[in-house]
C-alpha positions, 0 to 999 in steps of 0.5 A: 702519681700525676705528671705534674709531681714527676715533672717537679721532682726531675733534676738536671745534671750533666755526668763527664763524658769525652767527646772527640772532636776534630778542632779542639780550639773551636770546641772550647769556644763554642762551650765557653763563649756559646754555653758560658762553661769554664775551661778547667784544664788543657794538656797534651799527650805526646806519647797518647798523640791527644789533647785534652780539653776540661770544661765544666 
């Protein structure tokens, strides 16, 4: 198989992942403003002392 065929058959997908960050607001700004992603959901868990932003 030639390199050209291999390259044409490649697909790019981002799978769900979690990234711990020091500043959630700054991270959301980066992904939405600079990369054009949308904030889908944001919620906090007081019991777990964590805040989550779902971006896609």
